[in-house]
VOZATI-630866 format. One record per atom (N, C-alpha, C, CB): x, y, z; residue number from 0; residue in three letters; chain; atom name. Coordinates in steps of 0.001 Angstrom, whole numbers. Atoms other than C-alpha are relative to their C-alpha. Glycine has a CB too. Layout:
N
- xx/yy/zz/num/residuo/cadena/atomo
- X/Y/Z/NUM/ala/A/CA
...
//
This chain:
138
- xx/yy/zz/num/residuo/cadena/atomo
- -57/1196/-856/0/unk/A/N
- -5066/-12968/-11188/0/unk/A/CA
- 429/352/1446/0/unk/A/C
- 983/-1035/-607/0/unk/A/CB
- -326/-332/-1472/1/unk/A/N
- -4822/-12973/-7448/1/unk/A/CA
- 1347/-571/455/1/unk/A/C
- -1121/-573/958/1/unk/A/CB
- -1304/471/-24/2/unk/A/N
- -1410/-13371/-6116/2/unk/A/CA
- 41/-18/1671/2/unk/A/C
- 1177/1011/-888/2/unk/A/CB
- 130/181/-1334/3/unk/A/N
- -713/-14370/-2499/3/unk/A/CA
- 1522/-302/492/3/unk/A/C
- -1079/-1161/309/3/unk/A/CB
- -1067/445/-601/4/unk/A/N
- 2179/-14801/-70/4/unk/A/CA
- -177/79/1555/4/unk/A/C
- 1131/734/-503/4/unk/A/CB
- -17/320/-1403/5/unk/A/N
- 2659/-16290/3287/5/unk/A/CA
- 1475/93/478/5/unk/A/C
- -621/-1434/262/5/unk/A/CB
- -1261/-86/-669/6/unk/A/N
- 5695/-15331/5602/6/unk/A/CA
- -169/-295/1316/6/unk/A/C
- 627/1240/-124/6/unk/A/CB
- 46/531/-1066/7/unk/A/N
- 6442/-17113/8662/7/unk/A/CA
- 1096/661/1184/7/unk/A/C
- 158/-1371/-357/7/unk/A/CB
- -934/-525/-1068/8/unk/A/N
- 8314/-15732/12003/8/unk/A/CA
- -226/-267/1146/8/unk/A/C
- 136/1207/62/8/unk/A/CB
- 18/79/-1507/9/unk/A/N
- 8988/-16286/15476/9/unk/A/CA
- 392/1299/887/9/unk/A/C
- 960/-1100/372/9/unk/A/CB
- -453/-1239/-1055/10/unk/A/N
- 9253/-13724/18411/10/unk/A/CA
- 582/-462/1384/10/unk/A/C
- -1340/961/393/10/unk/A/CB
- -771/454/-1240/11/unk/A/N
- 11760/-14159/21377/11/unk/A/CA
- -749/1066/1054/11/unk/A/C
- 1894/181/-147/11/unk/A/CB
- 580/-778/-1485/12/unk/A/N
- 10894/-12990/25013/12/unk/A/CA
- 511/1371/-304/12/unk/A/C
- 719/-638/1702/12/unk/A/CB
- -473/-1135/50/13/unk/A/N
- 11094/-9425/25024/13/unk/A/CA
- -583/942/-1230/13/unk/A/C
- 1370/-221/-10/13/unk/A/CB
- 304/-668/1182/14/unk/A/N
- 9695/-8500/21567/14/unk/A/CA
- -1565/-187/-108/14/unk/A/C
- 843/-578/-1255/14/unk/A/CB
- 1321/102/437/15/unk/A/N
- 5960/-9548/21968/15/unk/A/CA
- -910/1355/146/15/unk/A/C
- -595/-1135/772/15/unk/A/CB
- 1019/-1088/-9/16/unk/A/N
- 4375/-6456/23344/16/unk/A/CA
- 337/1102/-984/16/unk/A/C
- -131/605/1404/16/unk/A/CB
- -296/-882/894/17/unk/A/N
- 6259/-4095/21078/17/unk/A/CA
- -592/-330/-1293/17/unk/A/C
- 1324/147/-57/17/unk/A/CB
- 689/317/1621/18/unk/A/N
- 5291/-6220/17862/18/unk/A/CA
- -1489/239/211/18/unk/A/C
- 225/-1800/-663/18/unk/A/CB
- 1098/-180/136/19/unk/A/N
- 1846/-6366/19227/19/unk/A/CA
- -764/1649/-230/19/unk/A/C
- -317/-702/1022/19/unk/A/CB
- 383/-1158/2/20/unk/A/N
- 1575/-2605/19844/20/unk/A/CA
- 286/524/-1739/20/unk/A/C
- 801/764/1250/20/unk/A/CB
- -237/-427/1326/21/unk/A/N
- 2968/-2147/16170/21/unk/A/CA
- -1087/-543/-898/21/unk/A/C
- 1365/-428/-464/21/unk/A/CB
- 1071/575/967/22/unk/A/N
- 547/-4599/14218/22/unk/A/CA
- -1295/400/464/22/unk/A/C
- 22/-1562/-116/22/unk/A/CB
- 1543/-507/-459/23/unk/A/N
- -2428/-3258/16338/23/unk/A/CA
- 26/1448/-258/23/unk/A/C
- -426/-270/1709/23/unk/A/CB
- -42/-1481/100/24/unk/A/N
- -1457/364/15944/24/unk/A/CA
- -400/712/1335/24/unk/A/C
- -954/465/-1140/24/unk/A/CB
- 655/-327/-1198/25/unk/A/N
- -1739/951/19382/25/unk/A/CA
- 1355/742/788/25/unk/A/C
- -736/-1463/796/25/unk/A/CB
- -933/-752/-999/26/unk/A/N
- 256/3424/21903/26/unk/A/CA
- 1153/845/-1052/26/unk/A/C
- 859/-1272/1182/26/unk/A/CB
- -854/-612/793/27/unk/A/N
- 3388/4909/20039/27/unk/A/CA
- -506/-130/-1473/27/unk/A/C
- 1345/-550/229/27/unk/A/CB
- 209/426/1507/28/unk/A/N
- 2092/3402/16605/28/unk/A/CA
- -1272/535/-430/28/unk/A/C
- -8/-1595/-243/28/unk/A/CB
- 1408/-438/453/29/unk/A/N
- -1547/4908/16801/29/unk/A/CA
- -236/1045/-1182/29/unk/A/C
- -646/590/1180/29/unk/A/CB
- 38/-1038/753/30/unk/A/N
- -660/7859/14580/30/unk/A/CA
- 137/-673/-1736/30/unk/A/C
- 1250/1053/579/30/unk/A/CB
- 21/605/1640/31/unk/A/N
- -79/5251/11417/31/unk/A/CA
- -1405/-86/-518/31/unk/A/C
- 649/-1634/-158/31/unk/A/CB
- 1379/228/432/32/unk/A/N
- -3070/5144/9204/32/unk/A/CA
- -169/-763/-916/32/unk/A/C
- -621/977/-342/32/unk/A/CB
- 55/1249/919/33/unk/A/N
- -2886/2071/7366/33/unk/A/CA
- -754/-1123/584/33/unk/A/C
- 1402/-524/-325/33/unk/A/CB
- 705/870/-515/34/unk/A/N
- -4934/245/9750/34/unk/A/CA
- -1476/-190/-560/34/unk/A/C
- 56/281/1266/34/unk/A/CB
- 1447/257/449/35/unk/A/N
- -7975/-1582/8274/35/unk/A/CA
- -794/-608/981/35/unk/A/C
- -88/-852/-1179/35/unk/A/CB
- 836/1022/-961/36/unk/A/N
- -9042/-3971/10923/36/unk/A/CA
- 834/-626/877/36/unk/A/C
- -756/-1136/-729/36/unk/A/CB
- -773/777/-1075/37/unk/A/N
- -7855/-5738/14111/37/unk/A/CA
- -1091/-514/1068/37/unk/A/C
- 1190/1001/759/37/unk/A/CB
- 833/1094/-938/38/unk/A/N
- -9044/-8485/16378/38/unk/A/CA
- 988/-765/821/38/unk/A/C
- -901/-1146/-912/38/unk/A/CB
- -875/868/-1027/39/unk/A/N
- -7723/-10410/19339/39/unk/A/CA
- -974/-1148/575/39/unk/A/C
- 628/1003/1350/39/unk/A/CB
- 940/988/-454/40/unk/A/N
- -9281/-13643/20520/40/unk/A/CA
- 755/-1270/935/40/unk/A/C
- -739/-587/-1378/40/unk/A/CB
- -530/951/-935/41/unk/A/N
- -8908/-16642/22838/41/unk/A/CA
- 829/439/1246/41/unk/A/C
- 783/-844/-738/41/unk/A/CB
- -761/-360/-1092/42/unk/A/N
- -7747/-14454/25545/42/unk/A/CA
- -575/160/1335/42/unk/A/C
- 567/1076/-294/42/unk/A/CB
- 842/-491/-1271/43/unk/A/N
- -10597/-14342/28091/43/unk/A/CA
- 501/-997/1226/43/unk/A/C
- -1837/-154/-286/43/unk/A/CB
- -374/560/-1213/44/unk/A/N
- -9303/-17196/30216/44/unk/A/CA
- 1248/482/674/44/unk/A/C
- 99/-1313/-187/44/unk/A/CB
- -1209/-401/-417/45/unk/A/N
- -6037/-15636/30676/45/unk/A/CA
- 4/1382/711/45/unk/A/C
- 856/-20/-1121/45/unk/A/CB
- 220/-1371/-348/46/unk/A/N
- -6884/-11781/30720/46/unk/A/CA
- -1547/319/139/46/unk/A/C
- 664/902/-1072/46/unk/A/CB
- 1442/-481/-108/47/unk/A/N
- -10053/-10369/31967/47/unk/A/CA
- -32/1657/287/47/unk/A/C
- -779/-862/1290/47/unk/A/CB
- 234/-1605/292/48/unk/A/N
- -10978/-6773/30813/48/unk/A/CA
- 1342/727/-53/48/unk/A/C
- -933/753/1218/48/unk/A/CB
- -1277/-597/210/49/unk/A/N
- -7319/-6013/29919/49/unk/A/CA
- 9/-58/-1611/49/unk/A/C
- 1290/-827/799/49/unk/A/CB
- -251/149/1451/50/unk/A/N
- -6152/-5446/26443/50/unk/A/CA
- 995/-1121/-598/50/unk/A/C
- 500/1276/-424/50/unk/A/CB
- -879/1079/551/51/unk/A/N
- -4478/-7837/24120/51/unk/A/CA
- 1701/482/130/51/unk/A/C
- -493/-262/-1699/51/unk/A/CB
- -1531/-477/-285/52/unk/A/N
- -1085/-5666/24492/52/unk/A/CA
- 563/-468/1100/52/unk/A/C
- 183/1412/141/52/unk/A/CB
- -317/512/-1240/53/unk/A/N
- -1229/-6440/27988/53/unk/A/CA
- 393/-1678/98/53/unk/A/C
- -1216/351/846/53/unk/A/CB
- -319/1443/182/54/unk/A/N
- -1369/-10248/27139/54/unk/A/CA
- 1326/-253/-532/54/unk/A/C
- -955/-640/-884/54/unk/A/CB
- -1280/110/699/55/unk/A/N
- 1660/-10103/25001/55/unk/A/CA
- 1059/534/804/55/unk/A/C
- -12/680/-1298/55/unk/A/CB
- -1007/-93/-883/56/unk/A/N
- 3442/-8275/27514/56/unk/A/CA
- 265/-1040/1151/56/unk/A/C
- -169/1153/505/56/unk/A/CB
- -145/1168/-942/57/unk/A/N
- 2623/-10840/29938/57/unk/A/CA
- 887/-1190/-523/57/unk/A/C
- -1406/-552/314/57/unk/A/CB
- -1161/845/883/58/unk/A/N
- 4339/-13361/27535/58/unk/A/CA
- 1350/553/66/58/unk/A/C
- -321/-38/-1576/58/unk/A/CB
- -1552/-578/-125/59/unk/A/N
- 7476/-11115/27641/59/unk/A/CA
- 345/-210/1437/59/unk/A/C
- 196/1716/-400/59/unk/A/CB
- -725/114/-1443/60/unk/A/N
- 7740/-11115/31417/60/unk/A/CA
- -152/-1262/718/60/unk/A/C
- -520/1049/976/60/unk/A/CB
- 205/1366/-748/61/unk/A/N
- 6396/-14622/32442/61/unk/A/CA
- 515/-1261/-737/61/unk/A/C
- -1531/-230/264/61/unk/A/CB
- -479/1263/631/62/unk/A/N
- 7754/-16782/29780/62/unk/A/CA
- 1427/-413/223/62/unk/A/C
- -184/93/-1413/62/unk/A/CB
- -1578/254/-3/63/unk/A/N
- 11102/-18526/30140/63/unk/A/CA
- 723/820/-906/63/unk/A/C
- 373/-1422/-370/63/unk/A/CB
- -752/-761/730/64/unk/A/N
- 14019/-16517/28923/64/unk/A/CA
- 250/-571/-1399/64/unk/A/C
- 1155/234/703/64/unk/A/CB
- -102/542/1324/65/unk/A/N
- 14625/-18780/25840/65/unk/A/CA
- -1000/-422/-792/65/unk/A/C
- 674/-899/18/65/unk/A/CB
- 1113/752/542/66/unk/A/N
- 11330/-19501/24790/66/unk/A/CA
- -464/831/-1278/66/unk/A/C
- -1205/-194/1125/66/unk/A/CB
- 769/-474/1041/67/unk/A/N
- 9258/-18585/21593/67/unk/A/CA
- -1399/771/621/67/unk/A/C
- -319/-1276/-967/67/unk/A/CB
- 1307/-658/-680/68/unk/A/N
- 6501/-15984/22893/68/unk/A/CA
- -1023/294/-914/68/unk/A/C
- 277/1315/712/68/unk/A/CB
- 1171/-141/751/69/unk/A/N
- 4659/-15663/19733/69/unk/A/CA
- 562/-555/-1474/69/unk/A/C
- -605/1632/37/69/unk/A/CB
- -149/318/1294/70/unk/A/N
- 4560/-17119/16270/70/unk/A/CA
- -795/1075/-1080/70/unk/A/C
- -497/-1455/-97/70/unk/A/CB
- 772/-910/693/71/unk/A/N
- 3363/-14895/13189/71/unk/A/CA
- -7/-413/-1408/71/unk/A/C
- 480/1371/177/71/unk/A/CB
- 227/-103/1395/72/unk/A/N
- 2005/-15072/9748/72/unk/A/CA
- -268/1137/-505/72/unk/A/C
- -878/-708/-385/72/unk/A/CB
- 281/-1032/712/73/unk/A/N
- 2111/-12472/7386/73/unk/A/CA
- -649/-213/-1408/73/unk/A/C
- 1127/663/-68/73/unk/A/CB
- 851/376/1119/74/unk/A/N
- -512/-12934/4756/74/unk/A/CA
- -282/1192/-825/74/unk/A/C
- -1290/-633/463/74/unk/A/CB
- 596/-1027/870/75/unk/A/N
- -1089/-10944/1697/75/unk/A/CA
- -1396/-359/-489/75/unk/A/C
- 891/239/-1192/75/unk/A/CB
- 1491/229/245/76/unk/A/N
- -4764/-10488/762/76/unk/A/CA
- -279/348/-1587/76/unk/A/C
- -956/1021/1057/76/unk/A/CB
- 323/-390/1431/77/unk/A/N
- -5744/-10407/-2871/77/unk/A/CA
- -613/1517/-244/77/unk/A/C
- -1063/-1064/-535/77/unk/A/CB
- 548/-1185/520/78/unk/A/N
- -6280/-6955/-4373/78/unk/A/CA
- -1632/-184/-572/78/unk/A/C
- 1023/461/-1171/78/unk/A/CB
- 1264/-58/517/79/unk/A/N
- -9490/-8037/-5958/79/unk/A/CA
- -1197/-32/1080/79/unk/A/C
- -97/-1106/-942/79/unk/A/CB
- 905/-106/-980/80/unk/A/N
- -11158/-8396/-2659/80/unk/A/CA
- -154/1288/705/80/unk/A/C
- 261/-919/845/80/unk/A/CB
- 258/-1330/-725/81/unk/A/N
- -12886/-5463/-595/81/unk/A/CA
- 684/-232/1410/81/unk/A/C
- -1708/379/146/81/unk/A/CB
- -293/86/-1610/82/unk/A/N
- -11947/-4782/3031/82/unk/A/CA
- -831/-1020/804/82/unk/A/C
- -302/1419/695/82/unk/A/CB
- 1028/936/-654/83/unk/A/N
- -15029/-6660/4216/83/unk/A/CA
- 526/-1493/-406/83/unk/A/C
- -1660/318/-590/83/unk/A/CB
- -172/1423/486/84/unk/A/N
- -14142/-9956/2140/84/unk/A/CA
- 1330/-305/624/84/unk/A/C
- -17/-203/-1685/84/unk/A/CB
- -1326/235/-559/85/unk/A/N
- -10271/-9491/3252/85/unk/A/CA
- -261/-537/1663/85/unk/A/C
- 948/1527/-130/85/unk/A/CB
- 135/-15/-1505/86/unk/A/N
- -11398/-9368/7006/86/unk/A/CA
- -455/-1595/294/86/unk/A/C
- -1233/1248/566/86/unk/A/CB
- 547/1113/9/87/unk/A/N
- -13777/-12493/6201/87/unk/A/CA
- 967/-1182/-73/87/unk/A/C
- -875/34/-968/87/unk/A/CB
- -1175/960/388/88/unk/A/N
- -10924/-14298/4691/88/unk/A/CA
- 1148/-530/1062/88/unk/A/C
- 762/728/-1075/88/unk/A/CB
- -944/195/-942/89/unk/A/N
- -8520/-13892/7418/89/unk/A/CA
- -828/-638/1313/89/unk/A/C
- 784/1410/269/89/unk/A/CB
- 716/536/-1048/90/unk/A/N
- -11346/-14562/9945/90/unk/A/CA
- -324/-1532/34/90/unk/A/C
- -1157/707/40/90/unk/A/CB
- 310/1481/232/91/unk/A/N
- -12048/-17995/8541/91/unk/A/CA
- 1327/-645/-102/91/unk/A/C
- -894/-296/-1339/91/unk/A/CB
- -1218/478/-263/92/unk/A/N
- -8105/-18614/8380/92/unk/A/CA
- -30/-344/1164/92/unk/A/C
- 980/746/-228/92/unk/A/CB
- -178/129/-1421/93/unk/A/N
- -8031/-18014/11940/93/unk/A/CA
- -662/-1039/642/93/unk/A/C
- -352/1104/617/93/unk/A/CB
- 688/961/-452/94/unk/A/N
- -10862/-20136/12707/94/unk/A/CA
- 354/-1484/-122/94/unk/A/C
- -1042/212/-471/94/unk/A/CB
- -316/1258/109/95/unk/A/N
- -9555/-23082/11011/95/unk/A/CA
- 1355/-330/378/95/unk/A/C
- -256/-380/-1199/95/unk/A/CB
- -1426/403/-20/96/unk/A/N
- -5672/-22749/11369/96/unk/A/CA
- 73/244/1681/96/unk/A/C
- 1168/1035/-1118/96/unk/A/CB
- -653/-235/-1331/97/unk/A/N
- -5611/-21366/15105/97/unk/A/CA
- -1245/-638/1000/97/unk/A/C
- 413/1823/287/97/unk/A/CB
- 1000/798/-514/98/unk/A/N
- -9073/-22629/16180/98/unk/A/CA
- -548/1177/1419/98/unk/A/C
- 740/-1752/467/98/unk/A/CB
- 528/-582/-984/99/unk/A/N
- -10419/-21901/19897/99/unk/A/CA
- 1226/-308/1087/99/unk/A/C
- -1508/-540/292/99/unk/A/CB
- -867/472/-964/100/unk/A/N
- -7263/-23262/21624/100/unk/A/CA
- 1164/973/245/100/unk/A/C
- 478/-1324/-396/100/unk/A/CB
- -998/-770/-87/101/unk/A/N
- -4705/-20555/21255/101/unk/A/CA
- -144/1376/-91/101/unk/A/C
- 754/-352/-766/101/unk/A/CB
- 516/-1601/-5/102/unk/A/N
- -4677/-16566/21980/102/unk/A/CA
- 855/368/-1277/102/unk/A/C
- 437/1091/1603/102/unk/A/CB
- -519/-519/1290/103/unk/A/N
- -4259/-14767/18784/103/unk/A/CA
- -362/1558/194/103/unk/A/C
- -739/-762/-1417/103/unk/A/CB
- 480/-1508/508/104/unk/A/N
- -4267/-10986/17521/104/unk/A/CA
- 539/9/-1510/104/unk/A/C
- 760/1432/1004/104/unk/A/CB
- -418/-225/1641/105/unk/A/N
- -4172/-9871/13925/105/unk/A/CA
- -581/1503/-507/105/unk/A/C
- -820/-1364/-1101/105/unk/A/CB
- 199/-1088/326/106/unk/A/N
- -4335/-6755/12307/106/unk/A/CA
- 21/21/-1827/106/unk/A/C
- 1029/823/819/106/unk/A/CB
- -101/-267/1168/107/unk/A/N
- -5109/-5825/8708/107/unk/A/CA
- 453/1393/-674/107/unk/A/C
- -1031/-333/-311/107/unk/A/CB
- -524/-1339/276/108/unk/A/N
- -3133/-3098/7112/108/unk/A/CA
- 30/228/-1470/108/unk/A/C
- 1392/191/591/108/unk/A/CB
- 269/-244/1156/109/unk/A/N
- -3404/-1422/3789/109/unk/A/CA
- 1333/1024/-394/109/unk/A/C
- -1508/544/-95/109/unk/A/CB
- -1219/-1024/602/110/unk/A/N
- 50/121/2089/110/unk/A/CA
- -75/87/-1217/110/unk/A/C
- 1428/-357/209/110/unk/A/CB
- 147/-151/1588/111/unk/A/N
- 659/1149/-1488/111/unk/A/CA
- 1578/-198/-576/111/unk/A/C
- -703/1704/-469/111/unk/A/CB
- -1093/-48/461/112/unk/A/N
- 3560/313/-3794/112/unk/A/CA
- 489/1196/-580/112/unk/A/C
- 52/-857/-695/112/unk/A/CB
- -464/-1128/938/113/unk/A/N
- 5673/2746/-5881/113/unk/A/CA
- -964/556/-853/113/unk/A/C
- 1041/-418/-857/113/unk/A/CB
- 995/-276/1088/114/unk/A/N
- 3003/2668/-8552/114/unk/A/CA
- -1455/312/543/114/unk/A/C
- -64/-1249/-966/114/unk/A/CB
- 1108/-412/-460/115/unk/A/N
- 198/3447/-6172/115/unk/A/CA
- -1114/-1304/193/115/unk/A/C
- -424/1112/-952/115/unk/A/CB
- 833/1009/-290/116/unk/A/N
- -1269/-36/-6114/116/unk/A/CA
- -173/-426/1641/116/unk/A/C
- 513/-1109/-827/116/unk/A/CB
- 131/175/-1380/117/unk/A/N
- -2550/-1305/-2772/117/unk/A/CA
- 453/-1331/414/117/unk/A/C
- -1347/223/411/117/unk/A/CB
- -541/1064/-611/118/unk/A/N
- -1099/-3686/-691/118/unk/A/CA
- -604/-555/1205/118/unk/A/C
- 1185/290/246/118/unk/A/CB
- 691/418/-1137/119/unk/A/N
- -3634/-5392/1596/119/unk/A/CA
- 558/-1210/729/119/unk/A/C
- -1319/-245/-371/119/unk/A/CB
- -779/1345/-520/120/unk/A/N
- -1845/-7818/4072/120/unk/A/CA
- -537/102/1496/120/unk/A/C
- 1936/22/-139/120/unk/A/CB
- 244/462/-1244/121/unk/A/N
- -2417/-9264/7359/121/unk/A/CA
- 1243/-421/1021/121/unk/A/C
- -842/-1082/-239/121/unk/A/CB
- -1149/694/-993/122/unk/A/N
- -103/-9832/10447/122/unk/A/CA
- -796/-761/1133/122/unk/A/C
- 1101/1236/783/122/unk/A/CB
- 837/820/-998/123/unk/A/N
- -1426/-12632/12677/123/unk/A/CA
- 1161/-545/1024/123/unk/A/C
- -930/-1347/-808/123/unk/A/CB
- -779/493/-1014/124/unk/A/N
- 432/-13449/15752/124/unk/A/CA
- -616/-661/915/124/unk/A/C
- 647/857/558/124/unk/A/CB
- 663/1073/-923/125/unk/A/N
- -412/-16455/18091/125/unk/A/CA
- 936/-551/981/125/unk/A/C
- -567/-1193/-805/125/unk/A/CB
- -929/712/-882/126/unk/A/N
- 813/-18079/21001/126/unk/A/CA
- -157/-1477/154/126/unk/A/C
- -82/558/1283/126/unk/A/CB
- 97/1333/-106/127/unk/A/N
- 1793/-21610/21183/127/unk/A/CA
- -456/-599/1157/127/unk/A/C
- 1053/-470/-246/127/unk/A/CB
- 521/545/-1455/128/unk/A/N
- 527/-21966/24753/128/unk/A/CA
- -1510/-570/-328/128/unk/A/C
- -67/1379/1312/128/unk/A/CB
- 1221/462/369/129/unk/A/N
- -2504/-23943/24404/129/unk/A/CA
- -837/294/1265/129/unk/A/C
- 38/-1502/-459/129/unk/A/CB
- 797/-189/-1197/130/unk/A/N
- -5539/-22956/26638/130/unk/A/CA
- -694/-1160/431/130/unk/A/C
- -934/1019/-169/130/unk/A/CB
- 385/1155/-742/131/unk/A/N
- -6662/-25379/29340/131/unk/A/CA
- -1148/295/597/131/unk/A/C
- 932/-453/938/131/unk/A/CB
- 1380/-557/-873/132/unk/A/N
- -9829/-23516/30736/132/unk/A/CA
- 256/360/1332/132/unk/A/C
- -1173/-1080/147/132/unk/A/CB
- -355/-491/-1468/133/unk/A/N
- -8211/-22611/34009/133/unk/A/CA
- 75/1747/-316/133/unk/A/C
- 1744/-795/665/133/unk/A/CB
- -140/-1433/-77/134/unk/A/N
- -8671/-18683/34471/134/unk/A/CA
- 1378/240/794/134/unk/A/C
- -1318/687/746/134/unk/A/CB
- -1124/-569/-723/135/unk/A/N
- -5333/-16912/35371/135/unk/A/CA
- 117/1410/-113/135/unk/A/C
- 1206/-563/-413/135/unk/A/CB
- -240/-1295/39/136/unk/A/N
- -4287/-13822/36145/136/unk/A/CA
- 1699/116/-606/136/unk/A/C
- -328/626/1571/136/unk/A/CB
- -1003/32/444/137/unk/A/N
- -1360/-12419/34385/137/unk/A/CA
- 1192/-720/609/137/unk/A/C
- 122/1036/-182/137/unk/A/CB
//
């Protein structure tokens, strides 16, 4: 029987870039080998030709000091699903819950418990800032 878990977190100013690097396995985290898939979206109005990590760095630098720069869902993906089915499940979740109005990044990781069972899970971080269609620089 499939089990699921949803955990919700918020991120304060100063933590967005590091957290994005961690979940997307970029920069100093690139040697971790548990990344299955990563995707970012709804950032083209804000950053043109730059990486998602740079968007999250901009949130750290330009958001007010007491702001929440990102919100995060940690979602377990049932072990019965293949990688492709897990990716599709998360993409459908993002399309339904985040839509086209909020920047997001997500990554699917596979870890294993002490018995060797896989733990396929997703980290989905998104901005509360709603896109307004105006192109901006960082």
